[in-house]
Kinemage of the C-alpha trace (Angstrom):
@kinemage 1
@onewidth
@group {chain A} dominant
@subgroup {mainchain}
@vectorlist {calphas} color= white
{ca met a 1} P 11.764 1.803 -68.251
{ca asn a 2} L 12.224 5.527 -68.338
{ca asn a 3} L 8.773 5.669 -67.700
{ca asp a 4} L 9.183 3.542 -64.723
{ca ile a 5} L 12.184 6.050 -63.514
{ca lys a 6} L 9.835 8.704 -63.760
{ca leu a 7} L 7.157 7.127 -61.884
{ca ile a 8} L 9.121 6.032 -59.073
{ca gly a 9} L 10.255 9.709 -58.986
{ca arg a 10} L 6.865 11.869 -59.346
{ca ala a 11} L 6.223 10.080 -56.256
{ca leu a 12} L 8.987 10.301 -54.272
{ca cys a 13} L 8.772 14.354 -54.550
{ca gly a 14} L 5.292 14.124 -53.946
{ca leu a 15} L 6.037 12.745 -50.336
{ca leu a 16} L 8.443 15.231 -49.971
{ca ala a 17} L 5.988 18.224 -50.774
{ca val a 18} L 3.679 16.751 -48.600
{ca leu a 19} L 6.096 16.848 -45.476
{ca ser a 20} L 8.146 20.026 -46.183
{ca pro a 21} L 8.158 23.147 -44.347
{ca ala a 22} L 7.238 25.433 -47.422
{ca ala a 23} L 4.316 23.083 -48.038
{ca val a 24} L 2.942 24.075 -44.480
{ca gln a 25} L 4.037 27.363 -43.766
{ca ala a 26} L 0.400 28.169 -44.210
{ca gln a 27} L -0.721 25.899 -41.582
{ca thr a 28} L -0.309 25.198 -37.905
{ca gly a 29} L 2.966 23.019 -37.991
{ca leu a 30} L 3.763 21.201 -34.881
{ca thr a 31} L 7.447 20.395 -34.676
{ca pro a 32} L 9.038 17.443 -31.865
{ca glu a 33} L 10.576 20.692 -30.301
{ca met a 34} L 6.848 22.183 -29.812
{ca cys a 35} L 5.616 19.073 -28.960
{ca arg a 36} L 7.426 18.773 -26.242
{ca ser a 37} L 7.204 21.997 -25.141
{ca met a 38} L 3.436 21.925 -25.503
{ca ala a 39} L 3.327 18.693 -23.028
{ca val a 40} L 5.253 20.126 -20.353
{ca ser a 41} L 3.189 23.411 -20.249
{ca his a 42} L -0.132 21.166 -20.197
{ca asn a 43} L -0.080 17.655 -19.054
{ca ala a 44} L -1.973 16.530 -16.222
{ca lys a 45} L 1.408 14.740 -14.639
{ca met a 46} L 3.368 18.014 -14.810
{ca val a 47} L 0.687 19.542 -13.158
{ca asn a 48} L 1.163 17.139 -10.320
{ca ala a 49} L 4.622 17.751 -9.986
{ca lys a 50} L 4.528 21.051 -9.685
{ca asn a 51} L 2.158 21.248 -7.174
{ca ala a 52} L 4.288 18.452 -5.428
{ca val a 53} L 6.856 21.513 -5.551
{ca ala a 54} L 4.603 24.403 -3.770
{ca glu a 55} L 3.487 21.605 -1.154
{ca ala a 56} L 7.074 20.771 -0.220
{ca glu a 57} L 8.086 24.406 -0.049
{ca gln a 58} L 4.683 25.218 2.342
{ca thr a 59} L 5.795 21.840 4.351
{ca lys a 60} L 9.256 24.244 4.793
{ca lys a 61} L 7.761 27.229 5.451
{ca glu a 62} L 5.710 25.366 7.863
{ca ala a 63} L 9.667 23.908 9.332
{ca phe a 64} L 10.933 27.299 9.657
{ca thr a 65} L 8.034 28.202 11.920
{ca asn a 66} L 9.491 26.193 14.791
{ca tyr a 67} L 11.869 28.692 15.294
{ca phe a 68} L 9.932 30.965 16.911
{ca pro a 69} L 8.135 31.166 20.481
{ca ile a 70} L 5.294 28.806 20.871
{ca val a 71} L 1.737 31.272 21.991
{ca ser a 72} L -0.753 30.027 23.843
{ca ala a 73} L -3.704 31.473 25.263
{ca thr a 74} L -6.187 29.568 28.493
{ca gly a 75} L -9.105 30.038 29.990
{ca met a 76} L -11.353 28.574 32.110
{ca gly a 77} L -14.778 29.590 34.220
{ca phe a 78} L -16.400 27.531 36.771
{ca asn a 79} L -19.501 27.493 38.540
{ca ala a 80} L -19.903 24.786 41.226
{ca asp a 81} L -22.883 23.803 43.444
{ca lys a 82} L -20.631 23.673 46.595
{ca gly a 83} L -16.935 25.826 47.202
{ca met a 84} L -14.324 23.702 46.610
{ca ala a 85} L -13.108 24.601 50.003
{ca lys a 86} L -14.432 24.743 52.731
{ca met a 87} L -13.674 26.633 56.605
{ca gln a 88} L -14.922 25.476 59.550
{ca leu a 89} L -15.159 28.861 62.080
{ca gln a 90} L -17.028 27.330 65.033
{ca pro a 91} L -18.689 23.808 66.000
{ca asp a 92} L -21.644 25.029 64.136
{ca met a 93} L -20.835 27.453 61.877
{ca ala a 94} L -18.707 26.801 58.540
{ca met a 95} L -17.862 29.191 55.461
{ca glu a 96} L -17.689 27.158 51.489
{ca met a 97} L -15.537 29.330 49.180
{ca cys a 98} L -14.640 28.922 45.731
{ca lys a 99} L -18.011 28.042 44.094
{ca asn a 100} L -17.301 29.809 41.229
{ca gly a 101} L -14.609 31.956 39.551
{ca leu a 102} L -12.506 32.607 36.240
{ca met a 103} L -8.537 32.207 35.559
{ca gly a 104} L -7.018 32.574 32.153
{ca gly a 105} L -3.520 33.588 31.180
{ca val a 106} L -1.176 34.124 27.893
{ca thr a 107} L 2.336 32.180 27.897
{ca ala a 108} L 4.911 32.401 25.612
{ca val a 109} L 8.200 29.687 25.437
{ca gln a 110} L 10.862 29.766 23.449
{ca pro a 111} L 12.935 26.815 23.110
{ca leu a 112} L 16.447 27.269 23.711
{ca phe a 113} L 18.181 23.786 22.739
{ca ala a 114} L 16.249 20.336 21.364
{ca gly a 115} L 19.271 18.201 20.576
{ca gly a 116} L 18.798 19.920 16.984
{ca gln a 117} L 15.555 18.828 16.127
{ca ile a 118} L 14.473 22.554 14.768
{ca val a 119} L 17.687 22.582 12.806
{ca asn a 120} L 17.916 19.157 11.080
{ca gly a 121} L 14.197 19.663 10.728
{ca asn a 122} L 14.317 22.544 8.492
{ca lys a 123} L 17.031 21.447 6.391
{ca leu a 124} L 14.633 18.402 5.867
{ca ala a 125} L 12.262 20.393 5.111
{ca gly a 126} L 14.507 22.130 2.633
{ca leu a 127} L 15.756 18.727 0.995
{ca gly a 128} L 12.209 18.115 0.266
{ca val a 129} L 11.823 20.876 -2.155
{ca asp a 130} L 14.902 19.918 -3.470
{ca val a 131} L 13.693 16.297 -4.300
{ca ser a 132} L 10.508 17.711 -5.369
{ca lys a 133} L 12.292 19.849 -8.182
{ca leu a 134} L 14.512 16.691 -8.764
{ca gln a 135} L 11.144 14.672 -9.785
{ca leu a 136} L 9.240 17.600 -11.558
{ca glu a 137} L 12.641 17.323 -13.591
{ca lys a 138} L 12.280 13.575 -13.839
{ca ser a 139} L 8.590 14.012 -14.629
{ca glu a 140} L 9.609 16.625 -17.373
{ca asn a 141} L 11.897 13.928 -19.267
{ca asp a 142} L 9.353 11.664 -19.145
{ca val a 143} L 6.559 13.570 -20.481
{ca glu a 144} L 9.030 15.439 -23.226
{ca leu a 145} L 10.101 11.443 -24.059
{ca thr a 146} L 6.534 10.301 -23.883
{ca ala a 147} L 5.696 13.214 -26.630
{ca glu a 148} L 8.119 12.630 -28.809
{ca gln a 149} L 7.203 9.098 -29.080
{ca tyr a 150} L 3.508 9.813 -29.619
{ca phe a 151} L 4.921 12.651 -32.480
{ca trp a 152} L 7.399 10.182 -34.276
{ca gln a 153} L 4.730 7.394 -33.903
{ca leu a 154} L 1.591 9.627 -35.858
{ca val a 155} L 4.929 10.840 -38.695
{ca ala a 156} L 5.321 6.959 -38.793
{ca leu a 157} L 1.848 6.220 -39.862
{ca asn a 158} L 1.463 8.956 -41.987
{ca glu a 159} L 4.887 7.764 -43.999
{ca lys a 160} L 3.288 4.543 -44.453
{ca leu a 161} L -0.138 6.112 -45.670
{ca asn a 162} L 1.843 8.011 -47.992
{ca thr a 163} L 3.930 4.379 -49.462
{ca leu a 164} L 0.623 3.268 -49.811
{ca his a 165} L -0.344 6.022 -52.470
{ca val a 166} L 3.126 5.548 -53.986
{ca ala a 167} L 2.573 1.740 -54.239
{ca asp a 168} L -1.450 2.908 -55.403
{ca thr a 169} L -0.228 4.688 -57.993
{ca met a 170} L 2.394 1.824 -59.304
{ca leu a 171} L -0.436 -0.452 -59.519
{ca thr a 172} L -2.940 1.466 -61.452
{ca arg a 173} L -0.180 1.932 -63.733
{ca ile a 174} L 0.089 -1.444 -64.125
{ca tyr a 175} L -3.583 -2.626 -63.719
{ca arg a 176} L -3.825 -0.299 -66.843
{ca asp a 177} L -1.056 -2.065 -68.925
{ca val a 178} L -2.144 -5.186 -68.132
{ca asn a 179} L -5.721 -4.455 -69.126
{ca asn a 180} L -4.909 -3.260 -72.439
{ca ser a 181} L -2.209 -6.227 -72.906
{ca val a 182} L -5.463 -8.596 -71.734
{ca asn a 183} L -8.118 -6.970 -74.118
{ca ala a 184} L -4.977 -7.553 -76.639
{ca gly a 185} L -4.817 -11.029 -76.367
{ca val a 186} L -1.144 -10.567 -75.113
{ca ala a 187} L -1.560 -11.415 -71.010
{ca leu a 188} L -3.801 -13.903 -69.348
{ca lys a 189} L -6.514 -12.570 -67.041
{ca asn a 190} L -4.873 -14.164 -64.098
{ca asp a 191} L -2.220 -11.884 -63.991
{ca leu a 192} L -5.225 -8.717 -64.320
{ca leu a 193} L -7.060 -10.553 -61.133
{ca gln a 194} L -3.488 -10.605 -59.117
{ca val a 195} L -3.105 -6.669 -59.585
{ca gln a 196} L -6.356 -6.296 -58.381
{ca leu a 197} L -6.230 -8.811 -55.149
{ca glu a 198} L -2.778 -6.541 -54.212
{ca lys a 199} L -5.151 -3.296 -54.797
{ca asn a 200} L -7.669 -4.468 -52.297
{ca asp a 201} L -4.616 -5.580 -50.073
{ca asn a 202} L -3.349 -1.799 -50.532
{ca met a 203} L -7.315 -0.443 -49.893
{ca ser a 204} L -7.710 -3.106 -46.690
{ca asn a 205} L -3.946 -1.613 -45.165
{ca arg a 206} L -5.398 1.947 -45.828
{ca val a 207} L -8.459 1.299 -44.024
{ca ser a 208} L -6.256 0.394 -40.980
{ca leu a 209} L -3.875 2.683 -41.108
{ca glu a 210} L -6.081 5.852 -41.436
{ca gly a 211} L -8.417 4.401 -38.201
{ca asn a 212} L -4.816 4.026 -36.475
{ca ile a 213} L -3.993 7.819 -37.721
{ca ala a 214} L -7.345 8.989 -36.341
{ca val a 215} L -6.760 7.852 -32.792
{ca ala a 216} L -2.939 8.699 -32.892
{ca arg a 217} L -3.836 12.241 -33.553
{ca met a 218} L -6.302 12.438 -30.674
{ca leu a 219} L -4.225 10.992 -28.432
{ca leu a 220} L -1.287 13.544 -29.298
{ca ala a 221} L -3.664 16.007 -29.292
{ca gln a 222} L -4.924 15.033 -25.425
{ca tyr a 223} L -1.034 14.785 -23.936
{ca leu a 224} L -0.645 18.075 -25.756
{ca gly a 225} L -3.718 19.899 -24.359
{ca leu a 226} L -5.088 20.421 -27.960
{ca glu a 227} L -9.165 20.216 -28.156
{ca asp a 228} L -8.228 20.392 -32.161
{ca ser a 229} L -6.946 17.095 -33.480
{ca ser a 230} L -6.571 18.571 -37.300
{ca phe a 231} L -2.984 19.704 -37.090
{ca val a 232} L -0.078 19.386 -39.360
{ca leu a 233} L 3.215 17.278 -38.464
{ca val a 234} L 6.594 18.950 -39.486
{ca ser a 235} L 9.138 16.563 -39.238
{ca asp a 236} L 12.362 16.275 -40.726
{ca ile a 237} L 11.654 12.615 -42.714
{ca arg a 238} L 13.053 12.112 -45.922
{ca val a 239} L 12.384 8.927 -47.023
{ca gly a 240} L 16.035 7.470 -48.062
{ca glu a 241} L 17.829 10.209 -46.387
{ca met a 242} L 20.565 9.836 -43.850
{ca pro a 243} L 19.842 12.011 -41.346
{ca glu a 244} L 23.532 13.803 -39.188
{ca ser a 245} L 25.535 11.161 -37.593
{ca pro a 246} L 25.316 10.801 -33.974
{ca ala a 247} L 28.901 11.096 -33.175
{ca ser a 248} L 28.889 14.511 -31.924
{ca leu a 249} L 26.152 13.487 -29.417
{ca lys a 250} L 28.771 11.280 -27.816
{ca ser a 251} L 29.572 12.196 -23.974
{ca asp a 252} L 31.798 10.759 -20.962
{ca his a 253} L 29.490 8.759 -19.418
{ca arg a 254} L 30.950 9.200 -15.921
{ca ser a 255} L 30.931 12.772 -16.046
{ca ala a 256} L 27.506 13.242 -17.392
{ca leu a 257} L 26.358 11.123 -13.622
{ca gln a 258} L 26.407 14.111 -11.676
{ca leu a 259} L 24.299 15.526 -14.091
{ca thr a 260} L 21.177 13.408 -14.249
{ca pro a 261} L 18.142 14.086 -11.730
{ca glu a 262} L 18.358 9.841 -10.693
{ca tyr a 263} L 21.498 10.441 -9.312
{ca arg a 264} L 21.214 13.806 -7.347
{ca leu a 265} L 18.134 11.877 -6.117
{ca leu a 266} L 19.926 9.375 -4.739
{ca glu a 267} L 22.381 11.762 -3.183
{ca lys a 268} L 19.478 13.229 -1.633
{ca asn a 269} L 18.497 10.060 -0.483
{ca val a 270} L 21.491 9.403 2.033
{ca glu a 271} L 21.705 13.236 2.830
{ca ala a 272} L 17.889 12.552 4.040
{ca thr a 273} L 18.599 9.207 5.966
{ca arg a 274} L 21.841 10.961 7.560
{ca leu a 275} L 18.964 13.763 8.752
{ca lys a 276} L 16.903 11.497 9.848
{ca gln a 277} L 19.093 10.042 12.172
{ca lys a 278} L 20.438 13.093 13.447
{ca leu a 279} L 16.954 14.042 14.352
{ca asp a 280} L 16.296 10.820 16.069
{ca val a 281} L 19.499 11.544 18.145
{ca gly a 282} L 18.155 15.043 18.948
{ca lys a 283} L 14.852 13.301 20.490
{ca asn a 284} L 17.331 11.408 23.022
{ca met a 285} L 18.404 14.437 24.203
{ca pro a 286} L 17.681 17.455 27.175
{ca thr a 287} L 15.430 20.008 25.497
{ca val a 288} L 16.140 23.593 26.994
{ca ser a 289} L 13.263 26.132 26.795
{ca val a 290} L 12.173 29.623 28.638
{ca gly a 291} L 8.732 31.856 29.090
{ca ala a 292} L 6.545 34.211 30.068
{ca gly a 293} L 3.348 34.475 30.871
{ca tyr a 294} L 0.881 36.854 31.784
{ca met a 295} L -1.966 35.541 34.015
{ca tyr a 296} L -5.417 36.560 35.601
{ca his a 297} L -8.120 34.887 38.307
{ca asp a 298} L -10.781 36.100 39.699
{ca leu a 299} L -11.294 33.895 42.891
{ca leu a 300} L -12.445 34.363 46.634
{ca asp a 301} L -13.534 37.016 45.643
{ca cys a 302} L -10.718 38.831 44.902
{ca ser a 303} L -9.366 39.362 41.225
{ca arg a 304} L -5.935 39.426 40.500
{ca ser a 305} L -3.257 39.736 37.121
{ca phe a 306} L 0.246 39.106 37.627
{ca gly a 307} L 3.116 38.075 34.930
{ca val a 308} L 5.832 35.868 35.248
{ca val a 309} L 8.759 33.738 33.703
{ca phe a 310} L 10.061 30.269 33.614
{ca ala a 311} L 12.302 27.950 32.308
{ca thr a 312} L 11.820 24.157 31.737
{ca val a 313} L 14.125 20.719 31.521
{ca asn a 314} L 13.105 18.369 30.564
{ca val a 315} L 15.378 14.994 30.006
{ca pro a 316} L 13.955 11.496 28.339
{ca leu a 317} L 15.274 9.263 30.705
{ca ser a 318} L 13.697 5.971 29.582
{ca ala a 319} L 13.518 7.299 26.277
{ca trp a 320} L 16.995 5.965 25.455
{ca trp a 321} L 15.847 1.982 26.169
{ca gly a 322} L 14.238 2.252 22.711
{ca gly a 323} L 15.752 5.460 21.201
{ca ser a 324} L 19.047 3.432 21.023
{ca his a 325} L 17.668 1.214 18.912
{ca ala a 326} L 16.232 3.690 16.872
{ca ile a 327} L 19.605 5.442 15.794
{ca lys a 328} L 21.361 1.895 15.310
{ca arg a 329} L 18.120 1.429 12.769
{ca arg a 330} L 18.646 4.665 11.053
{ca lys a 331} L 22.547 3.874 10.956
{ca met a 332} L 21.847 0.912 8.863
{ca glu a 333} L 19.699 3.041 6.693
{ca val a 334} L 22.203 5.516 6.151
{ca ala a 335} L 24.343 2.175 5.390
{ca asp a 336} L 21.941 1.008 3.083
{ca ala a 337} L 20.977 4.375 1.382
{ca gln a 338} L 25.095 4.596 0.621
{ca thr a 339} L 25.042 1.337 -0.705
{ca glu a 340} L 21.807 2.124 -3.578
{ca leu a 341} L 23.485 5.058 -4.414
{ca thr a 342} L 27.077 3.595 -5.291
{ca asp a 343} L 24.759 0.182 -6.724
{ca lys a 344} L 22.642 2.558 -9.154
{ca ser a 345} L 24.926 4.524 -10.393
{ca gln a 346} L 27.009 1.961 -12.024
{ca leu a 347} L 23.489 1.141 -13.886
{ca leu a 348} L 22.994 4.643 -14.554
{ca val a 349} L 26.213 4.048 -16.489
{ca ile a 350} L 25.127 1.027 -17.867
{ca gly a 351} L 21.908 2.747 -19.296
{ca met a 352} L 24.033 5.361 -21.083
{ca gln a 353} L 26.568 3.109 -22.570
{ca lys a 354} L 23.166 0.791 -23.718
{ca ala a 355} L 21.581 4.058 -25.017
{ca trp a 356} L 24.371 4.661 -26.908
{ca asn a 357} L 24.815 1.706 -28.324
{ca asp a 358} L 20.967 1.705 -29.208
{ca leu a 359} L 21.732 4.923 -30.998
{ca asn a 360} L 24.649 3.680 -32.791
{ca thr a 361} L 22.629 0.381 -34.180
{ca ala a 362} L 19.481 2.342 -35.589
{ca tyr a 363} L 21.973 4.755 -37.310
{ca thr a 364} L 23.578 1.786 -38.375
{ca gln a 365} L 20.050 0.083 -39.397
{ca leu a 366} L 18.982 3.390 -40.925
{ca gly a 367} L 22.069 2.939 -43.589
{ca ile a 368} L 21.157 -0.465 -44.638
{ca ala a 369} L 17.703 0.699 -45.251
{ca cys a 370} L 18.797 3.307 -47.837
{ca lys a 371} L 20.212 0.575 -49.534
{ca ser a 372} L 17.395 -1.814 -49.560
{ca ile a 373} L 15.441 1.328 -50.494
{ca glu a 374} L 17.708 1.917 -54.092
{ca gln a 375} L 18.125 -1.893 -54.179
{ca ala a 376} L 14.259 -2.634 -54.082
{ca ala a 377} L 13.650 0.300 -56.419
{ca glu a 378} L 15.850 -0.846 -58.783
{ca asn a 379} L 14.287 -4.580 -58.339
{ca leu a 380} L 11.127 -2.909 -59.259
{ca arg a 381} L 12.336 -1.190 -62.184
{ca leu a 382} L 13.945 -4.655 -63.959
{ca asn a 383} L 11.130 -6.722 -63.134
{ca asn a 384} L 8.763 -4.516 -64.754
{ca ser a 385} L 10.865 -4.738 -67.551
{ca tyr a 386} L 11.034 -8.325 -67.972
{ca tyr a 387} L 7.340 -8.450 -67.607
{ca arg a 388} L 6.369 -6.803 -70.423
{ca ala a 389} L 9.364 -8.168 -72.349
{ca gly a 390} L 7.762 -11.931 -71.367
{ca thr a 391} L 10.788 -12.878 -69.182
{ca ala a 392} L 8.992 -12.486 -65.540
{ca thr a 393} L 5.911 -13.510 -64.422
{ca met a 394} L 3.316 -11.322 -62.545
{ca thr a 395} L 3.781 -12.953 -58.865
{ca asp a 396} L 7.278 -11.261 -59.728
{ca leu a 397} L 6.530 -8.064 -60.354
{ca leu a 398} L 3.960 -7.747 -57.295
{ca lys a 399} L 6.481 -9.333 -55.382
{ca ala a 400} L 8.887 -6.516 -56.336
{ca gln a 401} L 6.908 -3.533 -55.643
{ca thr a 402} L 5.764 -5.213 -52.142
{ca gln a 403} L 9.619 -5.503 -51.563
{ca tyr a 404} L 9.579 -1.974 -52.207
{ca thr a 405} L 7.013 -0.891 -50.034
{ca gln a 406} L 8.186 -2.847 -47.455
{ca ser a 407} L 11.746 -1.419 -47.892
{ca arg a 408} L 10.299 2.201 -47.257
{ca asp a 409} L 8.523 1.257 -44.341
{ca arg a 410} L 11.426 -0.214 -42.873
{ca phe a 411} L 13.343 3.089 -43.019
{ca val a 412} L 10.424 5.252 -41.605
{ca glu a 413} L 9.893 2.324 -38.237
{ca thr a 414} L 13.908 2.938 -38.239
{ca tyr a 415} L 14.089 6.544 -38.850
{ca cys a 416} L 11.962 7.112 -35.865
{ca asn a 417} L 13.115 4.916 -33.616
{ca tyr a 418} L 16.489 6.905 -33.841
{ca lys a 419} L 15.032 10.103 -33.068
{ca ile a 420} L 13.178 8.860 -29.964
{ca leu a 421} L 16.572 7.126 -29.379
{ca thr a 422} L 18.676 10.402 -29.549
{ca leu a 423} L 16.459 12.165 -27.123
{ca gln a 424} L 16.704 9.644 -24.914
{ca tyr a 425} L 20.459 9.524 -24.949
{ca leu a 426} L 20.396 13.297 -24.783
{ca gln a 427} L 18.507 12.828 -21.394
{ca leu a 428} L 20.223 9.757 -19.694
{ca thr a 429} L 23.065 11.528 -20.149
{ca gly a 430} L 21.519 14.879 -18.272
{ca arg a 431} L 21.131 16.746 -21.589
């Protein structure tokens, strides 16, 4: 009995040494925080999101140029087969003019009033920059969460492989003891075969796990922008030990709503639809511009240059027929955006509450998993003693060993899910 306890203790200590920070100090270790940071810096999705911000800033600069005068230059030269003007001097005498010539000029037109189109167009372009930055923040959250999921998925696979090593150690010792008993004639060979079959199952599971670990390593390395997948993971998981309670992470969900990029994007959508409505109103209002120009022509064998100033007023009379309907449509879009803001805000708060419930459920399940490991270890110890005493079968012993392995795997899966849910809750509450 004491030997069994020592064996389990040595196996657990070996597992702790594998993942302890001291064991990886001599190597490059990846923590969840490092994975999130590297993913944000190298992931393709983040590159595209940053480019979208740069594109929006260029659009804003382009819209700002509409405040400045519109400068244009024109030039024309012609040579006709006949003069464009003909003067009859006498019945039998005529003179053709403007058979060839040159014309050109430069004008600058400054809009004075355009129904607010320029001002609102610049506001809409500035809003586009804000939206792209919020989309960048949202993409950053998505990338960080995905990196976290890949990290803990790999941790879970590694832990399951370590659990198989523990099971192999136990089965090897059981096989040795049973083999000695069979040779001594105090145990059945069938018991030995059962142990061997269990060892074969472990070998098969190990092959599958090692293949999954190799793929998971490659996937994480690709997501982080690493060329080499031979990295070491550094996590705080301790099989059978509870992490810190999530109670300190609780926040007021309605207050946290305004901190989330999703809510701020909904607000920007309302603002954008209002600006688009103002732009449609501006399209149907008069526009006033002033301008100046310098002209030159060489016609009638006479060249001349002159300056000119002018003003223009454009009143879109018939445009109101369709424009009034466009304005009404925009008003409906503003109302729709307001409704969407209210509806999705409520859903975001519900999502926060669900994430909090899921996080607490995972923590409760962790407590149950911890007790299950303790109970499974004790059950394994007792069945091993009972088998030696001849009051339990090999089937009972192997079942107890399987239950112990499953309890460890269940703890690992729940722990990794708990860590992912923790980050998800922090993101949903704007942290």
